[in-house]
C-alpha positions as CSV (number, residue, x, y, z in Angstrom):
1,M,32.5,59.3,6.0
2,K,28.5,58.9,6.2
3,Y,26.1,57.3,3.9
4,V,22.8,59.0,2.8
5,L,19.6,56.7,1.8
6,F,17.9,58.7,-0.8
7,Y,14.1,57.6,-1.3
8,E,11.9,58.6,-4.3
9,L,8.2,58.4,-3.4
10,A,6.1,56.1,-5.4
11,A,3.2,57.8,-7.5
12,D,0.8,56.1,-5.1
13,G,3.3,56.2,-2.1
14,L,1.4,59.2,-0.1
15,A,-1.7,56.8,0.2
16,K,0.1,54.1,1.5
17,V,2.2,56.1,4.2
18,A,-0.4,55.7,7.0
19,E,-0.4,52.0,6.8
20,Q,3.3,51.7,6.8
21,L,4.3,54.6,9.0
22,P,4.0,52.8,12.3
23,G,6.6,49.8,11.1
24,H,8.8,52.2,9.4
25,Q,9.3,54.5,12.8
26,R,9.7,51.3,14.8
27,R,12.8,50.3,12.2
28,M,13.9,54.2,12.4
29,A,14.1,54.1,16.3
30,T,15.9,50.8,16.2
31,F,18.7,51.7,14.0
32,H,18.7,55.1,15.9
33,A,19.0,53.5,19.3
34,A,21.9,51.4,18.0
35,G,23.7,54.5,16.6
36,T,23.7,53.8,13.0
37,L,20.8,56.1,12.1
38,L,21.7,59.7,12.9
39,M,18.6,61.2,11.3
40,A,15.9,61.1,8.6
41,G,13.0,62.8,7.4
42,P,11.1,63.7,4.1
43,Y,11.7,66.5,1.5
44,G,9.6,68.6,-0.3
45,A,6.3,70.1,0.1
46,P,4.5,68.1,-0.6
47,P,6.8,65.2,0.2
48,V,8.6,63.9,-2.9
49,G,11.0,61.9,-1.1
50,A,13.0,61.4,2.3
51,L,16.6,60.8,3.2
52,A,18.6,59.2,6.4
53,I,21.9,59.5,7.3
54,F,23.8,56.3,8.5
55,T,27.3,55.8,10.0
56,T,28.0,52.8,8.0
57,R,27.0,51.6,4.2
58,E,25.9,48.3,6.0
59,A,23.6,49.8,8.2
60,A,21.8,51.7,5.3
61,E,21.6,48.4,3.2
62,E,20.6,46.3,6.2
63,F,17.8,49.2,7.0
64,V,16.3,49.2,3.4
65,K,16.0,45.2,3.2
66,E,13.0,45.3,5.6
67,D,11.9,48.9,5.5
68,P,8.2,48.6,5.3
69,F,8.3,51.7,2.9
70,V,10.4,49.8,0.9
71,V,8.7,46.3,1.0
72,H,5.2,47.9,0.5
73,G,5.8,50.4,-2.3
74,V,5.9,53.7,-0.6
75,V,8.9,54.3,-2.2
76,S,9.7,53.5,-6.0
77,T,13.5,53.7,-5.9
78,Y,16.3,54.3,-3.2
79,T,20.0,55.1,-3.8
80,I,22.8,55.2,-1.0
81,Q,25.4,57.7,-1.4
82,D,29.0,58.0,0.3
83,W,28.8,61.5,1.9
84,A,32.0,63.3,2.9
85,E,30.9,65.1,6.0
86,A,32.6,68.8,5.9
87,L,31.2,70.5,8.9
88,A,30.3,68.5,11.9
89,S,29.2,69.9,15.5
């Protein structure tokens, strides 16, 4: 089982991305180095949100607690969904 974190971009979120991106990237790097964040990235063109795949629900929940994108309103809402991986390499 994996856990997918979905972010929805706030109406004024794109204007805030540049300022909050370095802290967000540091947080992603920390969780990735720990092995709990497998992959992440925006979706839509232009972006309307982002998703990240975690190895545990606890890691996903811990990530959002202090993610600058959440803390500073880049995203309007987020959800964490269980994901039953059907095909793995």
